[in-house]
mmCIF entry with sequence, helices, sheets and N, C-alpha, C, O atoms, coordinates in Angstrom:
data_MODEL
# 
_entry.id   MODEL 
# 
_entity.id                         1 
_entity.type                       polymer 
_entity.pdbx_number_of_molecules   1 
# 
_entity_poly.entity_id                      1 
_entity_poly.type                           'polypeptide(L)' 
_entity_poly.nstd_linkage                   no 
_entity_poly.nstd_monomer                   no 
_entity_poly.pdbx_seq_one_letter_code       MDEEETPPLMQRILDNPFILLFLGVAAPAVLYLIWGIMEIISVPVAN 
_entity_poly.pdbx_seq_one_letter_code_can   MDEEETPPLMQRILDNPFILLFLGVAAPAVLYLIWGIMEIISVPVAN 
_entity_poly.pdbx_strand_id                 A 
# 
loop_
_entity_poly_seq.entity_id 
_entity_poly_seq.num 
_entity_poly_seq.mon_id 
_entity_poly_seq.hetero 
1 1  MET n 
1 2  ASP n 
1 3  GLU n 
1 4  GLU n 
1 5  GLU n 
1 6  THR n 
1 7  PRO n 
1 8  PRO n 
1 9  LEU n 
1 10 MET n 
1 11 GLN n 
1 12 ARG n 
1 13 ILE n 
1 14 LEU n 
1 15 ASP n 
1 16 ASN n 
1 17 PRO n 
1 18 PHE n 
1 19 ILE n 
1 20 LEU n 
1 21 LEU n 
1 22 PHE n 
1 23 LEU n 
1 24 GLY n 
1 25 VAL n 
1 26 ALA n 
1 27 ALA n 
1 28 PRO n 
1 29 ALA n 
1 30 VAL n 
1 31 LEU n 
1 32 TYR n 
1 33 LEU n 
1 34 ILE n 
1 35 TRP n 
1 36 GLY n 
1 37 ILE n 
1 38 MET n 
1 39 GLU n 
1 40 ILE n 
1 41 ILE n 
1 42 SER n 
1 43 VAL n 
1 44 PRO n 
1 45 VAL n 
1 46 ALA n 
1 47 ASN n 
# 
_struct_asym.id          A 
_struct_asym.entity_id   1 
# 
loop_
_struct_conf.conf_type_id 
_struct_conf.id 
_struct_conf.pdbx_PDB_helix_id 
_struct_conf.beg_label_comp_id 
_struct_conf.beg_label_asym_id 
_struct_conf.beg_label_seq_id 
_struct_conf.pdbx_beg_PDB_ins_code 
_struct_conf.end_label_comp_id 
_struct_conf.end_label_asym_id 
_struct_conf.end_label_seq_id 
_struct_conf.pdbx_end_PDB_ins_code 
_struct_conf.beg_auth_comp_id 
_struct_conf.beg_auth_asym_id 
_struct_conf.beg_auth_seq_id 
_struct_conf.end_auth_comp_id 
_struct_conf.end_auth_asym_id 
_struct_conf.end_auth_seq_id 
_struct_conf.pdbx_PDB_helix_class 
_struct_conf.details 
_struct_conf.pdbx_PDB_helix_length 
HELX_P HELX_P1 AA1 LEU A 9  ? ASP A 15 ? LEU A 9  ASP A 15 1 ? 7  
HELX_P HELX_P2 AA2 PRO A 17 ? SER A 42 ? PRO A 17 SER A 42 1 ? 26 
# 
_struct_conf_type.id          HELX_P 
_struct_conf_type.criteria    ? 
_struct_conf_type.reference   ? 
# 
loop_
_atom_site.group_PDB 
_atom_site.id 
_atom_site.type_symbol 
_atom_site.label_atom_id 
_atom_site.label_alt_id 
_atom_site.label_comp_id 
_atom_site.label_asym_id 
_atom_site.label_entity_id 
_atom_site.label_seq_id 
_atom_site.pdbx_PDB_ins_code 
_atom_site.Cartn_x 
_atom_site.Cartn_y 
_atom_site.Cartn_z 
_atom_site.occupancy 
_atom_site.B_iso_or_equiv 
_atom_site.pdbx_formal_charge 
_atom_site.auth_seq_id 
_atom_site.auth_comp_id 
_atom_site.auth_asym_id 
_atom_site.auth_atom_id 
_atom_site.pdbx_PDB_model_num 
ATOM 1   N N  . MET A 1 1  ? 0.804  -1.204 0.000   1.00 0.00 ? 1  MET A N  1 
ATOM 2   C CA . MET A 1 1  ? 0.000  0.000  0.000   1.00 0.00 ? 1  MET A CA 1 
ATOM 3   C C  . MET A 1 1  ? 0.851  1.274  0.000   1.00 0.00 ? 1  MET A C  1 
ATOM 4   O O  . MET A 1 1  ? 0.346  2.354  -0.308  1.00 0.00 ? 1  MET A O  1 
ATOM 5   N N  . ASP A 1 2  ? 2.116  1.156  0.338   1.00 0.00 ? 2  ASP A N  1 
ATOM 6   C CA . ASP A 1 2  ? 2.964  2.347  0.388   1.00 0.00 ? 2  ASP A CA 1 
ATOM 7   C C  . ASP A 1 2  ? 3.494  2.677  -1.003  1.00 0.00 ? 2  ASP A C  1 
ATOM 8   O O  . ASP A 1 2  ? 4.663  2.441  -1.307  1.00 0.00 ? 2  ASP A O  1 
ATOM 9   N N  . GLU A 1 3  ? 2.635  3.214  -1.826  1.00 0.00 ? 3  GLU A N  1 
ATOM 10  C CA . GLU A 1 3  ? 3.066  3.658  -3.147  1.00 0.00 ? 3  GLU A CA 1 
ATOM 11  C C  . GLU A 1 3  ? 3.698  5.038  -3.023  1.00 0.00 ? 3  GLU A C  1 
ATOM 12  O O  . GLU A 1 3  ? 3.198  5.907  -2.309  1.00 0.00 ? 3  GLU A O  1 
ATOM 13  N N  . GLU A 1 4  ? 4.790  5.216  -3.721  1.00 0.00 ? 4  GLU A N  1 
ATOM 14  C CA . GLU A 1 4  ? 5.456  6.513  -3.675  1.00 0.00 ? 4  GLU A CA 1 
ATOM 15  C C  . GLU A 1 4  ? 4.739  7.476  -4.610  1.00 0.00 ? 4  GLU A C  1 
ATOM 16  O O  . GLU A 1 4  ? 4.685  7.266  -5.822  1.00 0.00 ? 4  GLU A O  1 
ATOM 17  N N  . GLU A 1 5  ? 4.191  8.530  -4.027  1.00 0.00 ? 5  GLU A N  1 
ATOM 18  C CA . GLU A 1 5  ? 3.446  9.506  -4.825  1.00 0.00 ? 5  GLU A CA 1 
ATOM 19  C C  . GLU A 1 5  ? 4.409  10.507 -5.444  1.00 0.00 ? 5  GLU A C  1 
ATOM 20  O O  . GLU A 1 5  ? 5.436  10.846 -4.856  1.00 0.00 ? 5  GLU A O  1 
ATOM 21  N N  . THR A 1 6  ? 4.066  10.972 -6.630  1.00 0.00 ? 6  THR A N  1 
ATOM 22  C CA . THR A 1 6  ? 4.873  12.024 -7.227  1.00 0.00 ? 6  THR A CA 1 
ATOM 23  C C  . THR A 1 6  ? 4.493  13.346 -6.581  1.00 0.00 ? 6  THR A C  1 
ATOM 24  O O  . THR A 1 6  ? 3.314  13.594 -6.330  1.00 0.00 ? 6  THR A O  1 
ATOM 25  N N  . PRO A 1 7  ? 5.472  14.194 -6.309  1.00 0.00 ? 7  PRO A N  1 
ATOM 26  C CA . PRO A 1 7  ? 5.157  15.480 -5.680  1.00 0.00 ? 7  PRO A CA 1 
ATOM 27  C C  . PRO A 1 7  ? 4.358  16.368 -6.626  1.00 0.00 ? 7  PRO A C  1 
ATOM 28  O O  . PRO A 1 7  ? 4.392  16.175 -7.842  1.00 0.00 ? 7  PRO A O  1 
ATOM 29  N N  . PRO A 1 8  ? 3.649  17.327 -6.079  1.00 0.00 ? 8  PRO A N  1 
ATOM 30  C CA . PRO A 1 8  ? 2.877  18.245 -6.924  1.00 0.00 ? 8  PRO A CA 1 
ATOM 31  C C  . PRO A 1 8  ? 3.786  19.032 -7.874  1.00 0.00 ? 8  PRO A C  1 
ATOM 32  O O  . PRO A 1 8  ? 4.989  19.154 -7.645  1.00 0.00 ? 8  PRO A O  1 
ATOM 33  N N  . LEU A 1 9  ? 3.188  19.559 -8.939  1.00 0.00 ? 9  LEU A N  1 
ATOM 34  C CA . LEU A 1 9  ? 3.953  20.267 -9.977  1.00 0.00 ? 9  LEU A CA 1 
ATOM 35  C C  . LEU A 1 9  ? 4.721  21.448 -9.395  1.00 0.00 ? 9  LEU A C  1 
ATOM 36  O O  . LEU A 1 9  ? 5.897  21.633 -9.708  1.00 0.00 ? 9  LEU A O  1 
ATOM 37  N N  . MET A 1 10 ? 4.078  22.243 -8.561  1.00 0.00 ? 10 MET A N  1 
ATOM 38  C CA . MET A 1 10 ? 4.743  23.440 -8.023  1.00 0.00 ? 10 MET A CA 1 
ATOM 39  C C  . MET A 1 10 ? 5.947  23.055 -7.162  1.00 0.00 ? 10 MET A C  1 
ATOM 40  O O  . MET A 1 10 ? 6.966  23.744 -7.182  1.00 0.00 ? 10 MET A O  1 
ATOM 41  N N  . GLN A 1 11 ? 5.838  21.975 -6.416  1.00 0.00 ? 11 GLN A N  1 
ATOM 42  C CA . GLN A 1 11 ? 6.962  21.529 -5.594  1.00 0.00 ? 11 GLN A CA 1 
ATOM 43  C C  . GLN A 1 11 ? 8.115  21.050 -6.475  1.00 0.00 ? 11 GLN A C  1 
ATOM 44  O O  . GLN A 1 11 ? 9.279  21.304 -6.163  1.00 0.00 ? 11 GLN A O  1 
ATOM 45  N N  . ARG A 1 12 ? 7.800  20.359 -7.572  1.00 0.00 ? 12 ARG A N  1 
ATOM 46  C CA . ARG A 1 12 ? 8.864  19.917 -8.486  1.00 0.00 ? 12 ARG A CA 1 
ATOM 47  C C  . ARG A 1 12 ? 9.564  21.106 -9.129  1.00 0.00 ? 12 ARG A C  1 
ATOM 48  O O  . ARG A 1 12 ? 10.778 21.076 -9.330  1.00 0.00 ? 12 ARG A O  1 
ATOM 49  N N  . ILE A 1 13 ? 8.801  22.162 -9.456  1.00 0.00 ? 13 ILE A N  1 
ATOM 50  C CA . ILE A 1 13 ? 9.406  23.358 -10.052 1.00 0.00 ? 13 ILE A CA 1 
ATOM 51  C C  . ILE A 1 13 ? 10.309 24.059 -9.043  1.00 0.00 ? 13 ILE A C  1 
ATOM 52  O O  . ILE A 1 13 ? 11.424 24.459 -9.376  1.00 0.00 ? 13 ILE A O  1 
ATOM 53  N N  . LEU A 1 14 ? 9.830  24.208 -7.811  1.00 0.00 ? 14 LEU A N  1 
ATOM 54  C CA . LEU A 1 14 ? 10.610 24.924 -6.800  1.00 0.00 ? 14 LEU A CA 1 
ATOM 55  C C  . LEU A 1 14 ? 11.804 24.119 -6.291  1.00 0.00 ? 14 LEU A C  1 
ATOM 56  O O  . LEU A 1 14 ? 12.742 24.695 -5.740  1.00 0.00 ? 14 LEU A O  1 
ATOM 57  N N  . ASP A 1 15 ? 11.786 22.809 -6.464  1.00 0.00 ? 15 ASP A N  1 
ATOM 58  C CA . ASP A 1 15 ? 12.912 21.977 -6.037  1.00 0.00 ? 15 ASP A CA 1 
ATOM 59  C C  . ASP A 1 15 ? 14.008 21.887 -7.087  1.00 0.00 ? 15 ASP A C  1 
ATOM 60  O O  . ASP A 1 15 ? 15.104 21.416 -6.785  1.00 0.00 ? 15 ASP A O  1 
ATOM 61  N N  . ASN A 1 16 ? 13.742 22.325 -8.312  1.00 0.00 ? 16 ASN A N  1 
ATOM 62  C CA . ASN A 1 16 ? 14.719 22.212 -9.391  1.00 0.00 ? 16 ASN A CA 1 
ATOM 63  C C  . ASN A 1 16 ? 15.447 23.546 -9.578  1.00 0.00 ? 16 ASN A C  1 
ATOM 64  O O  . ASN A 1 16 ? 14.837 24.509 -10.043 1.00 0.00 ? 16 ASN A O  1 
ATOM 65  N N  . PRO A 1 17 ? 16.741 23.626 -9.226  1.00 0.00 ? 17 PRO A N  1 
ATOM 66  C CA . PRO A 1 17 ? 17.453 24.908 -9.336  1.00 0.00 ? 17 PRO A CA 1 
ATOM 67  C C  . PRO A 1 17 ? 17.613 25.395 -10.771 1.00 0.00 ? 17 PRO A C  1 
ATOM 68  O O  . PRO A 1 17 ? 17.699 26.601 -11.003 1.00 0.00 ? 17 PRO A O  1 
ATOM 69  N N  . PHE A 1 18 ? 17.653 24.472 -11.747 1.00 0.00 ? 18 PHE A N  1 
ATOM 70  C CA . PHE A 1 18 ? 17.824 24.899 -13.129 1.00 0.00 ? 18 PHE A CA 1 
ATOM 71  C C  . PHE A 1 18 ? 16.563 25.568 -13.658 1.00 0.00 ? 18 PHE A C  1 
ATOM 72  O O  . PHE A 1 18 ? 16.646 26.532 -14.419 1.00 0.00 ? 18 PHE A O  1 
ATOM 73  N N  . ILE A 1 19 ? 15.403 25.068 -13.262 1.00 0.00 ? 19 ILE A N  1 
ATOM 74  C CA . ILE A 1 19 ? 14.155 25.720 -13.664 1.00 0.00 ? 19 ILE A CA 1 
ATOM 75  C C  . ILE A 1 19 ? 14.058 27.093 -13.018 1.00 0.00 ? 19 ILE A C  1 
ATOM 76  O O  . ILE A 1 19 ? 13.626 28.051 -13.660 1.00 0.00 ? 19 ILE A O  1 
ATOM 77  N N  . LEU A 1 20 ? 14.456 27.201 -11.750 1.00 0.00 ? 20 LEU A N  1 
ATOM 78  C CA . LEU A 1 20 ? 14.438 28.501 -11.077 1.00 0.00 ? 20 LEU A CA 1 
ATOM 79  C C  . LEU A 1 20 ? 15.402 29.475 -11.738 1.00 0.00 ? 20 LEU A C  1 
ATOM 80  O O  . LEU A 1 20 ? 15.090 30.657 -11.883 1.00 0.00 ? 20 LEU A O  1 
ATOM 81  N N  . LEU A 1 21 ? 16.570 28.988 -12.138 1.00 0.00 ? 21 LEU A N  1 
ATOM 82  C CA . LEU A 1 21 ? 17.537 29.843 -12.829 1.00 0.00 ? 21 LEU A CA 1 
ATOM 83  C C  . LEU A 1 21 ? 16.965 30.322 -14.154 1.00 0.00 ? 21 LEU A C  1 
ATOM 84  O O  . LEU A 1 21 ? 17.073 31.501 -14.494 1.00 0.00 ? 21 LEU A O  1 
ATOM 85  N N  . PHE A 1 22 ? 16.356 29.405 -14.903 1.00 0.00 ? 22 PHE A N  1 
ATOM 86  C CA . PHE A 1 22 ? 15.756 29.775 -16.186 1.00 0.00 ? 22 PHE A CA 1 
ATOM 87  C C  . PHE A 1 22 ? 14.649 30.810 -15.987 1.00 0.00 ? 22 PHE A C  1 
ATOM 88  O O  . PHE A 1 22 ? 14.598 31.807 -16.707 1.00 0.00 ? 22 PHE A O  1 
ATOM 89  N N  . LEU A 1 23 ? 13.771 30.584 -15.024 1.00 0.00 ? 23 LEU A N  1 
ATOM 90  C CA . LEU A 1 23 ? 12.689 31.533 -14.771 1.00 0.00 ? 23 LEU A CA 1 
ATOM 91  C C  . LEU A 1 23 ? 13.223 32.876 -14.286 1.00 0.00 ? 23 LEU A C  1 
ATOM 92  O O  . LEU A 1 23 ? 12.673 33.921 -14.631 1.00 0.00 ? 23 LEU A O  1 
ATOM 93  N N  . GLY A 1 24 ? 14.280 32.858 -13.497 1.00 0.00 ? 24 GLY A N  1 
ATOM 94  C CA . GLY A 1 24 ? 14.866 34.093 -12.981 1.00 0.00 ? 24 GLY A CA 1 
ATOM 95  C C  . GLY A 1 24 ? 15.535 34.923 -14.062 1.00 0.00 ? 24 GLY A C  1 
ATOM 96  O O  . GLY A 1 24 ? 15.645 36.141 -13.924 1.00 0.00 ? 24 GLY A O  1 
ATOM 97  N N  . VAL A 1 25 ? 15.980 34.288 -15.132 1.00 0.00 ? 25 VAL A N  1 
ATOM 98  C CA . VAL A 1 25 ? 16.604 35.007 -16.238 1.00 0.00 ? 25 VAL A CA 1 
ATOM 99  C C  . VAL A 1 25 ? 15.576 35.334 -17.321 1.00 0.00 ? 25 VAL A C  1 
ATOM 100 O O  . VAL A 1 25 ? 15.586 36.431 -17.880 1.00 0.00 ? 25 VAL A O  1 
ATOM 101 N N  . ALA A 1 26 ? 14.695 34.388 -17.612 1.00 0.00 ? 26 ALA A N  1 
ATOM 102 C CA . ALA A 1 26 ? 13.746 34.557 -18.715 1.00 0.00 ? 26 ALA A CA 1 
ATOM 103 C C  . ALA A 1 26 ? 12.648 35.566 -18.395 1.00 0.00 ? 26 ALA A C  1 
ATOM 104 O O  . ALA A 1 26 ? 12.279 36.366 -19.254 1.00 0.00 ? 26 ALA A O  1 
ATOM 105 N N  . ALA A 1 27 ? 12.125 35.541 -17.178 1.00 0.00 ? 27 ALA A N  1 
ATOM 106 C CA . ALA A 1 27 ? 11.008 36.430 -16.842 1.00 0.00 ? 27 ALA A CA 1 
ATOM 107 C C  . ALA A 1 27 ? 11.407 37.912 -16.965 1.00 0.00 ? 27 ALA A C  1 
ATOM 108 O O  . ALA A 1 27 ? 10.689 38.663 -17.625 1.00 0.00 ? 27 ALA A O  1 
ATOM 109 N N  . PRO A 1 28 ? 12.519 38.368 -16.360 1.00 0.00 ? 28 PRO A N  1 
ATOM 110 C CA . PRO A 1 28 ? 12.899 39.769 -16.548 1.00 0.00 ? 28 PRO A CA 1 
ATOM 111 C C  . PRO A 1 28 ? 13.249 40.097 -17.997 1.00 0.00 ? 28 PRO A C  1 
ATOM 112 O O  . PRO A 1 28 ? 12.958 41.196 -18.470 1.00 0.00 ? 28 PRO A O  1 
ATOM 113 N N  . ALA A 1 29 ? 13.876 39.146 -18.710 1.00 0.00 ? 29 ALA A N  1 
ATOM 114 C CA . ALA A 1 29 ? 14.229 39.401 -20.110 1.00 0.00 ? 29 ALA A CA 1 
ATOM 115 C C  . ALA A 1 29 ? 12.982 39.638 -20.947 1.00 0.00 ? 29 ALA A C  1 
ATOM 116 O O  . ALA A 1 29 ? 12.947 40.559 -21.764 1.00 0.00 ? 29 ALA A O  1 
ATOM 117 N N  . VAL A 1 30 ? 11.965 38.817 -20.750 1.00 0.00 ? 30 VAL A N  1 
ATOM 118 C CA . VAL A 1 30 ? 10.721 38.980 -21.510 1.00 0.00 ? 30 VAL A CA 1 
ATOM 119 C C  . VAL A 1 30 ? 10.040 40.288 -21.132 1.00 0.00 ? 30 VAL A C  1 
ATOM 120 O O  . VAL A 1 30 ? 9.540  41.003 -22.001 1.00 0.00 ? 30 VAL A O  1 
ATOM 121 N N  . LEU A 1 31 ? 10.016 40.604 -19.843 1.00 0.00 ? 31 LEU A N  1 
ATOM 122 C CA . LEU A 1 31 ? 9.366  41.846 -19.408 1.00 0.00 ? 31 LEU A CA 1 
ATOM 123 C C  . LEU A 1 31 ? 10.076 43.080 -19.962 1.00 0.00 ? 31 LEU A C  1 
ATOM 124 O O  . LEU A 1 31 ? 9.421  44.014 -20.425 1.00 0.00 ? 31 LEU A O  1 
ATOM 125 N N  . TYR A 1 32 ? 11.419 43.091 -19.917 1.00 0.00 ? 32 TYR A N  1 
ATOM 126 C CA . TYR A 1 32 ? 12.157 44.226 -20.466 1.00 0.00 ? 32 TYR A CA 1 
ATOM 127 C C  . TYR A 1 32 ? 12.013 44.314 -21.981 1.00 0.00 ? 32 TYR A C  1 
ATOM 128 O O  . TYR A 1 32 ? 11.985 45.413 -22.535 1.00 0.00 ? 32 TYR A O  1 
ATOM 129 N N  . LEU A 1 33 ? 11.923 43.173 -22.655 1.00 0.00 ? 33 LEU A N  1 
ATOM 130 C CA . LEU A 1 33 ? 11.711 43.169 -24.101 1.00 0.00 ? 33 LEU A CA 1 
ATOM 131 C C  . LEU A 1 33 ? 10.353 43.790 -24.436 1.00 0.00 ? 33 LEU A C  1 
ATOM 132 O O  . LEU A 1 33 ? 10.254 44.624 -25.336 1.00 0.00 ? 33 LEU A O  1 
ATOM 133 N N  . ILE A 1 34 ? 9.317  43.384 -23.716 1.00 0.00 ? 34 ILE A N  1 
ATOM 134 C CA . ILE A 1 34 ? 7.985  43.962 -23.944 1.00 0.00 ? 34 ILE A CA 1 
ATOM 135 C C  . ILE A 1 34 ? 7.988  45.449 -23.618 1.00 0.00 ? 34 ILE A C  1 
ATOM 136 O O  . ILE A 1 34 ? 7.415  46.247 -24.361 1.00 0.00 ? 34 ILE A O  1 
ATOM 137 N N  . TRP A 1 35 ? 8.630  45.831 -22.512 1.00 0.00 ? 35 TRP A N  1 
ATOM 138 C CA . TRP A 1 35 ? 8.711  47.241 -22.123 1.00 0.00 ? 35 TRP A CA 1 
ATOM 139 C C  . TRP A 1 35 ? 9.435  48.045 -23.207 1.00 0.00 ? 35 TRP A C  1 
ATOM 140 O O  . TRP A 1 35 ? 8.999  49.147 -23.541 1.00 0.00 ? 35 TRP A O  1 
ATOM 141 N N  . GLY A 1 36 ? 10.520 47.522 -23.759 1.00 0.00 ? 36 GLY A N  1 
ATOM 142 C CA . GLY A 1 36 ? 11.265 48.217 -24.800 1.00 0.00 ? 36 GLY A CA 1 
ATOM 143 C C  . GLY A 1 36 ? 10.453 48.371 -26.072 1.00 0.00 ? 36 GLY A C  1 
ATOM 144 O O  . GLY A 1 36 ? 10.491 49.421 -26.712 1.00 0.00 ? 36 GLY A O  1 
ATOM 145 N N  . ILE A 1 37 ? 9.720  47.333 -26.440 1.00 0.00 ? 37 ILE A N  1 
ATOM 146 C CA . ILE A 1 37 ? 8.869  47.426 -27.636 1.00 0.00 ? 37 ILE A CA 1 
ATOM 147 C C  . ILE A 1 37 ? 7.785  48.475 -27.430 1.00 0.00 ? 37 ILE A C  1 
ATOM 148 O O  . ILE A 1 37 ? 7.487  49.242 -28.345 1.00 0.00 ? 37 ILE A O  1 
ATOM 149 N N  . MET A 1 38 ? 7.194  48.518 -26.242 1.00 0.00 ? 38 MET A N  1 
ATOM 150 C CA . MET A 1 38 ? 6.170  49.528 -25.952 1.00 0.00 ? 38 MET A CA 1 
ATOM 151 C C  . MET A 1 38 ? 6.752  50.938 -26.016 1.00 0.00 ? 38 MET A C  1 
ATOM 152 O O  . MET A 1 38 ? 6.090  51.865 -26.483 1.00 0.00 ? 38 MET A O  1 
ATOM 153 N N  . GLU A 1 39 ? 7.999  51.101 -25.544 1.00 0.00 ? 39 GLU A N  1 
ATOM 154 C CA . GLU A 1 39 ? 8.646  52.416 -25.590 1.00 0.00 ? 39 GLU A CA 1 
ATOM 155 C C  . GLU A 1 39 ? 8.920  52.829 -27.036 1.00 0.00 ? 39 GLU A C  1 
ATOM 156 O O  . GLU A 1 39 ? 8.718  53.989 -27.393 1.00 0.00 ? 39 GLU A O  1 
ATOM 157 N N  . ILE A 1 40 ? 9.372  51.904 -27.859 1.00 0.00 ? 40 ILE A N  1 
ATOM 158 C CA . ILE A 1 40 ? 9.659  52.212 -29.267 1.00 0.00 ? 40 ILE A CA 1 
ATOM 159 C C  . ILE A 1 40 ? 8.377  52.579 -30.001 1.00 0.00 ? 40 ILE A C  1 
ATOM 160 O O  . ILE A 1 40 ? 8.362  53.506 -30.811 1.00 0.00 ? 40 ILE A O  1 
ATOM 161 N N  . ILE A 1 41 ? 7.296  51.846 -29.713 1.00 0.00 ? 41 ILE A N  1 
ATOM 162 C CA . ILE A 1 41 ? 6.016  52.142 -30.370 1.00 0.00 ? 41 ILE A CA 1 
ATOM 163 C C  . ILE A 1 41 ? 5.481  53.504 -29.950 1.00 0.00 ? 41 ILE A C  1 
ATOM 164 O O  . ILE A 1 41 ? 4.821  54.176 -30.743 1.00 0.00 ? 41 ILE A O  1 
ATOM 165 N N  . SER A 1 42 ? 5.754  53.925 -28.717 1.00 0.00 ? 42 SER A N  1 
ATOM 166 C CA . SER A 1 42 ? 5.199  55.176 -28.218 1.00 0.00 ? 42 SER A CA 1 
ATOM 167 C C  . SER A 1 42 ? 5.944  56.417 -28.722 1.00 0.00 ? 42 SER A C  1 
ATOM 168 O O  . SER A 1 42 ? 5.466  57.534 -28.522 1.00 0.00 ? 42 SER A O  1 
ATOM 169 N N  . VAL A 1 43 ? 7.114  56.246 -29.376 1.00 0.00 ? 43 VAL A N  1 
ATOM 170 C CA . VAL A 1 43 ? 7.855  57.383 -29.927 1.00 0.00 ? 43 VAL A CA 1 
ATOM 171 C C  . VAL A 1 43 ? 7.100  57.920 -31.144 1.00 0.00 ? 43 VAL A C  1 
ATOM 172 O O  . VAL A 1 43 ? 6.765  57.160 -32.052 1.00 0.00 ? 43 VAL A O  1 
ATOM 173 N N  . PRO A 1 44 ? 6.833  59.224 -31.164 1.00 0.00 ? 44 PRO A N  1 
ATOM 174 C CA . PRO A 1 44 ? 6.100  59.768 -32.307 1.00 0.00 ? 44 PRO A CA 1 
ATOM 175 C C  . PRO A 1 44 ? 6.924  59.721 -33.598 1.00 0.00 ? 44 PRO A C  1 
ATOM 176 O O  . PRO A 1 44 ? 8.153  59.795 -33.568 1.00 0.00 ? 44 PRO A O  1 
ATOM 177 N N  . VAL A 1 45 ? 6.245  59.599 -34.698 1.00 0.00 ? 45 VAL A N  1 
ATOM 178 C CA . VAL A 1 45 ? 6.895  59.533 -35.997 1.00 0.00 ? 45 VAL A CA 1 
ATOM 179 C C  . VAL A 1 45 ? 7.315  60.939 -36.422 1.00 0.00 ? 45 VAL A C  1 
ATOM 180 O O  . VAL A 1 45 ? 6.524  61.878 -36.336 1.00 0.00 ? 45 VAL A O  1 
ATOM 181 N N  . ALA A 1 46 ? 8.567  61.083 -36.885 1.00 0.00 ? 46 ALA A N  1 
ATOM 182 C CA . ALA A 1 46 ? 9.066  62.387 -37.321 1.00 0.00 ? 46 ALA A CA 1 
ATOM 183 C C  . ALA A 1 46 ? 8.493  62.724 -38.689 1.00 0.00 ? 46 ALA A C  1 
ATOM 184 O O  . ALA A 1 46 ? 8.244  61.840 -39.509 1.00 0.00 ? 46 ALA A O  1 
ATOM 185 N N  . ASN A 1 47 ? 8.288  64.017 -38.924 1.00 0.00 ? 47 ASN A N  1 
ATOM 186 C CA . ASN A 1 47 ? 7.771  64.484 -40.226 1.00 0.00 ? 47 ASN A CA 1 
ATOM 187 C C  . ASN A 1 47 ? 8.896  64.873 -41.138 1.00 0.00 ? 47 ASN A C  1 
ATOM 188 O O  . ASN A 1 47 ? 8.655  65.288 -42.272 1.00 0.00 ? 47 ASN A O  1 
# 
């Protein structure tokens, strides 16, 4: 009866340092990329 259960998804993500490293680098990179695109779009067109 003692079947080994797999841990929940969130626990597996938080226990894996490589996933945390990827998320820590990718999340700010994506946010700054979106922020930069929004800034470029908001610049008025020169005549």
